[in-house]
C-alpha positions as CSV (number, residue, x, y, z in Angstrom):
1,M,134.7,37.9,176.7
2,T,137.2,35.8,174.9
3,R,139.5,36.9,172.1
4,E,137.6,34.5,169.7
5,K,134.2,36.0,170.5
6,R,135.6,39.6,170.0
7,R,137.1,38.5,166.6
8,R,133.6,37.1,165.4
9,R,131.9,40.3,166.4
10,R,134.1,42.6,164.5
11,P,132.4,41.7,161.1
12,L,129.1,42.2,162.7
13,R,130.1,45.5,163.9
14,A,131.5,46.3,160.6
15,A,128.4,45.2,158.7
16,A,126.1,47.1,161.1
17,A,128.1,50.4,160.5
18,V,127.9,49.8,156.6
19,I,124.2,49.3,157.0
20,G,123.8,52.3,159.3
21,C,125.8,54.7,156.9
22,A,123.7,53.3,154.0
23,L,120.4,54.2,155.8
24,V,121.9,57.7,156.6
25,L,122.8,58.4,153.0
26,A,119.5,57.1,151.8
27,A,117.6,59.4,154.1
28,A,119.8,62.4,153.1
29,G,119.3,61.4,149.4
30,A,115.5,61.2,149.9
31,G,115.6,64.5,151.7
32,W,117.5,66.1,148.9
33,A,115.4,64.7,146.3
34,Y,112.4,66.0,148.1
35,W,114.0,69.4,148.4
36,H,115.0,69.4,144.7
37,L,111.7,68.5,143.5
38,N,110.0,71.1,145.5
39,Q,112.4,73.8,144.3
40,N,111.6,72.9,140.7
41,I,108.2,74.1,141.1
42,R,107.3,77.7,140.0
43,S,104.3,79.4,141.5
44,V,102.0,82.4,140.9
45,D,99.6,83.8,143.6
46,I,96.5,84.1,141.4
47,D,94.1,84.2,144.3
48,N,95.8,87.5,145.8
49,A,96.2,89.1,142.3
50,L,92.5,88.6,141.4
51,G,90.9,89.2,144.6
52,D,87.3,88.4,145.3
53,N,85.7,89.5,142.1
54,R,85.3,86.0,140.7
55,P,82.9,83.3,140.2
56,A,82.0,81.5,143.4
57,R,83.9,78.3,144.5
58,A,82.1,74.9,144.2
59,P,80.6,73.6,147.4
60,T,83.0,71.6,149.2
61,T,82.5,68.1,150.8
62,V,84.0,66.0,153.5
63,P,87.5,65.0,152.7
64,S,87.9,61.4,151.6
65,A,89.2,58.6,153.7
66,T,92.9,58.0,153.8
67,P,95.0,54.7,153.9
68,S,96.1,55.5,157.6
69,A,94.9,57.7,160.2
70,S,98.3,59.6,160.3
71,A,98.1,60.4,156.6
72,S,96.7,64.0,155.6
73,P,93.1,64.2,154.3
74,L,93.0,63.7,150.5
75,P,91.3,66.7,148.8
76,A,87.6,66.2,147.9
77,G,84.9,68.1,146.3
78,A,84.6,69.3,142.8
79,L,87.5,71.1,141.3
80,N,88.2,73.0,138.0
81,I,91.8,73.4,137.0
82,L,93.1,75.4,134.1
83,V,95.9,73.6,132.5
84,L,97.9,75.5,129.9
85,G,100.7,74.5,127.5
86,S,103.0,77.5,126.9
87,D,104.7,77.9,123.6
88,S,107.4,79.9,125.3
89,R,110.7,79.8,123.5
90,T,112.5,80.7,126.8
91,G,115.6,78.5,127.2
92,T,117.6,76.6,124.7
93,K,115.6,73.5,124.7
94,N,112.3,75.3,124.3
95,A,113.6,77.4,121.6
96,A,114.9,74.4,119.8
97,L,111.5,72.5,120.3
98,G,109.3,75.5,119.4
99,G,111.3,76.6,116.2
100,G,110.9,79.8,114.5
101,D,111.7,83.2,116.3
102,S,108.4,84.0,118.2
103,A,109.0,86.3,120.9
104,G,107.0,86.2,124.2
105,A,104.7,83.2,124.9
106,R,101.1,82.3,124.1
107,S,98.8,79.5,125.6
108,D,99.3,77.0,122.9
109,T,97.1,74.4,124.5
110,A,94.2,75.4,127.0
111,M,92.0,72.8,128.9
112,V,89.8,73.2,131.7
113,V,90.0,69.9,133.7
114,H,86.9,69.3,135.8
115,L,87.0,66.8,138.6
116,N,83.7,65.8,140.2
117,D,83.0,65.7,143.8
118,D,83.7,62.1,144.6
119,R,86.6,61.9,142.3
120,T,85.1,59.2,139.8
121,K,85.1,61.1,136.7
122,V,87.2,63.6,134.8
123,T,86.0,66.1,132.1
124,V,88.7,67.6,130.0
125,V,87.2,70.6,128.0
126,S,89.5,72.2,125.3
127,I,89.3,75.9,124.5
128,P,90.3,76.6,121.0
129,R,93.1,79.3,120.9
130,D,91.7,81.0,118.0
131,T,88.4,81.6,119.7
132,L,87.5,85.3,119.9
133,V,86.7,86.5,123.4
134,T,86.5,89.6,125.6
135,R,89.7,90.0,127.5
136,P,88.9,91.5,130.9
137,S,91.3,94.1,132.6
138,C,94.0,92.1,134.0
139,P,96.6,93.1,136.8
140,V,100.3,92.9,135.6
141,S,103.3,92.2,137.7
142,S,104.9,95.7,136.9
143,G,101.9,97.3,138.4
144,G,98.7,98.6,137.0
145,T,96.1,96.8,134.7
146,T,95.7,95.8,131.0
147,P,92.6,97.5,129.2
148,T,89.6,95.4,128.5
149,A,89.7,94.1,124.8
150,Y,86.9,93.0,122.7
151,N,86.9,90.2,120.0
152,V,90.7,89.3,120.6
153,M,92.1,85.7,120.5
154,F,91.7,83.8,123.6
155,N,95.5,83.0,123.6
156,S,96.3,86.6,123.7
157,A,95.4,86.7,127.5
158,Y,98.4,84.8,128.5
159,S,100.8,86.7,126.1
160,V,99.6,90.2,127.5
161,G,99.2,89.1,131.3
162,G,100.6,85.8,131.9
163,P,98.8,83.2,134.1
164,V,96.6,85.6,136.1
165,C,95.3,87.3,132.8
166,A,94.6,83.8,131.5
167,V,92.5,82.6,134.7
168,T,90.5,85.6,134.7
169,T,89.8,85.6,130.9
170,V,88.6,81.7,131.3
171,E,86.6,82.8,134.3
172,R,84.9,85.6,132.3
173,L,84.3,83.4,129.2
174,T,83.0,80.3,131.3
175,G,81.4,81.8,134.6
176,V,83.3,78.9,136.3
177,R,85.8,79.4,139.1
178,M,89.3,78.1,138.3
179,D,90.4,76.4,141.7
180,H,93.8,75.7,140.5
181,Y,96.4,76.6,137.6
182,I,99.0,74.3,136.0
183,E,101.3,75.2,133.1
184,I,103.8,73.1,131.4
185,D,106.1,74.3,128.7
186,F,107.7,72.7,125.6
187,S,110.7,71.1,127.1
188,G,108.6,69.8,130.2
189,F,106.2,67.9,128.1
190,A,108.9,66.3,125.9
191,D,110.8,65.3,129.0
192,L,107.7,63.7,130.6
193,V,107.0,61.7,127.6
194,D,110.6,60.6,127.5
195,A,110.5,59.6,131.2
196,L,107.5,57.5,130.7
197,G,109.2,55.8,127.8
198,G,107.1,57.2,125.1
199,V,103.4,57.2,124.3
200,T,101.4,55.0,121.7
201,V,99.1,56.8,119.3
202,T,97.0,55.5,116.3
203,T,96.3,57.9,113.5
204,A,93.3,57.3,111.0
205,Q,95.1,59.3,108.2
206,D,98.6,60.2,107.1
207,I,100.0,63.4,108.9
208,D,102.3,65.6,107.1
209,D,103.1,68.8,108.6
210,D,106.3,70.6,107.7
211,R,105.6,73.4,110.3
212,S,105.4,70.8,113.3
213,H,108.0,68.6,111.6
214,L,105.7,65.7,112.0
215,H,105.5,62.9,109.2
216,L,103.4,60.0,110.1
217,D,101.7,57.3,108.0
218,A,98.1,56.2,109.2
219,G,98.5,53.7,111.7
220,T,99.9,53.0,115.2
221,H,103.1,54.6,116.3
222,R,105.1,54.8,119.5
223,L,106.3,58.4,119.8
224,D,109.2,59.9,121.8
225,G,109.0,63.2,123.5
226,T,110.0,65.5,120.6
227,E,107.4,63.5,118.3
228,A,104.6,63.7,120.9
229,L,105.3,67.5,121.2
230,A,104.9,67.7,117.4
231,F,101.8,65.6,117.5
232,A,100.2,68.0,119.9
233,R,101.3,71.1,117.8
234,T,100.1,69.7,114.4
235,R,97.4,71.4,112.7
236,H,98.3,72.0,109.1
237,G,98.9,68.3,108.1
238,I,95.4,67.2,109.0
239,G,91.8,68.0,108.4
240,D,91.2,71.5,107.2
241,G,94.1,72.8,109.1
242,S,92.2,74.5,111.8
243,D,92.7,74.5,115.4
244,L,89.8,72.0,115.9
245,G,92.0,69.3,114.2
246,R,95.0,69.9,116.6
247,I,92.8,69.8,119.5
248,E,91.5,66.2,118.4
249,L,95.1,65.1,118.4
250,Q,95.8,66.8,121.8
251,Q,92.7,65.1,123.4
252,Q,93.9,61.7,121.8
253,L,97.5,62.5,123.2
254,V,96.0,63.1,126.9
255,Q,94.3,59.8,126.8
256,A,97.5,58.1,125.6
257,L,99.5,59.6,128.3
258,L,97.1,58.6,131.1
259,K,97.0,55.0,129.7
260,E,100.9,55.1,129.9
261,V,100.9,56.2,133.5
262,R,98.5,53.5,134.4
263,D,100.1,50.9,132.6
264,T,103.6,51.8,133.9
265,N,104.0,50.9,137.4
266,L,106.3,53.7,138.7
267,L,106.3,52.6,142.3
268,T,108.4,49.4,141.3
269,G,111.5,51.6,140.9
270,A,112.3,54.7,142.7
271,A,114.6,55.8,140.0
272,G,111.8,55.8,137.5
273,L,109.3,57.6,139.8
274,Y,112.0,60.3,140.6
275,K,112.7,60.6,136.8
276,V,109.0,61.3,135.9
277,A,108.7,63.6,139.1
278,D,111.6,65.5,138.0
279,A,110.5,65.9,134.4
280,V,107.3,67.1,135.7
281,T,108.2,69.5,138.2
282,G,111.2,71.0,136.4
283,S,108.8,72.8,133.9
284,L,105.9,73.2,135.9
285,T,104.3,76.5,136.9
286,T,101.2,76.4,139.5
287,D,99.0,78.5,141.7
288,T,100.3,78.8,145.1
289,G,97.7,76.1,146.2
290,L,99.6,73.4,144.3
291,D,103.2,74.8,144.5
292,S,104.7,72.0,146.8
293,L,105.4,68.1,146.1
294,G,103.0,67.3,148.9
295,E,100.0,69.1,147.5
296,L,100.5,67.9,144.0
297,S,101.0,64.3,145.4
298,S,97.8,64.8,147.5
299,L,95.9,65.7,144.5
300,A,97.2,63.0,142.5
301,Q,96.4,60.3,145.2
302,S,92.7,61.7,145.2
303,L,92.6,60.5,141.5
304,R,93.7,57.1,141.9
305,N,90.5,55.4,141.7
306,I,89.2,57.0,138.5
307,P,88.7,54.3,135.9
308,S,89.7,54.9,132.2
309,S,86.0,54.9,131.4
310,G,85.8,57.9,133.8
311,L,87.6,60.2,131.5
312,R,85.6,62.4,129.0
313,T,87.4,64.9,126.4
314,V,85.3,67.5,124.7
315,T,85.8,70.9,122.8
316,M,84.0,73.9,123.7
317,P,81.1,74.3,121.1
318,V,82.2,77.1,118.6
319,V,81.2,78.3,115.2
320,T,83.0,80.3,112.5
321,A,83.3,83.9,113.5
322,P,81.0,86.1,111.5
323,S,83.9,88.8,111.4
324,D,86.7,86.3,110.4
325,P,86.6,82.9,108.6
326,N,89.9,82.1,110.2
327,R,88.5,82.8,113.8
328,M,85.7,81.1,116.0
329,V,83.4,82.1,118.5
330,A,81.4,80.3,121.3
331,Q,78.5,78.4,119.9
332,E,75.4,79.3,122.1
333,P,73.5,78.1,124.0
334,A,75.6,75.0,123.8
335,A,78.7,76.5,125.2
336,S,77.0,77.9,128.3
337,E,75.2,74.7,129.0
338,L,78.5,72.9,128.9
339,W,80.2,75.4,131.3
340,A,77.2,75.4,133.6
341,S,77.5,71.5,134.0
342,L,80.9,72.2,135.5
343,R,79.8,74.6,138.2
């Protein structure tokens, strides 16, 4: 080899070395990101805590096809997922967003998300937090169980027994097996909205709620994370000030969030996708069946073909409680008929 040829090859070798180093660093970065996102997720072994004394699981179907033979089968079959928004003030950001000095935590938002067996429709059923229910005996992490309680507010279940008690109370109320559990706190919800760049909502009336710190004129608004959280928590500035008014806003916000996810092509930028994933997983608690990035991603992929028209949001039918005008009870037989449709 001549000296001139060796000179020409030096830049090529240098370029190859730089590209090789970049690929190694990229692979290492991707590996760290995956590990970090997995470590973000907290989980609770609900199946082990509750045992077999639960409603039956829905019949399973053949897993749906996947884009490539090497990919893992996407989950299929009907699923019911209990989604809770916790009002925990734990942590500086949660305390600032929550306001007040409330100790402990309650399920500020409770939704049963039903996915039909072929993943073409989603039904989201909101359970009013002020509903009076029978709270069954619940196992607690310190050992032992809580006593059965009658005519207590639904959101007290999470307060006394955490996710396990919330799940068993919902199953007792509905007769429906909760296949999975997902919980997100104040800061996680606000971070998710900010990572998406905000959400757009339209209000038919002015909102003036000093407790949630939300003040909006009737019309269309682009909300950031803090404003969206206030929107989800507002009840005193609209309608009759009951939890039903707040649920209407929460359901509107769910639809706005899903639209934002659909309209934002996260796959065009790895940084944007990572930012959203970090915001979600950083404040997420799940059951052990969804406690990895792979399991969450697989579930999300199985929902990719659901059209916007396939989303239905409803509220469990309720009426004013005879014992307390500020509380509600399930309206029968409408409530039982609704839950039966999700089995």
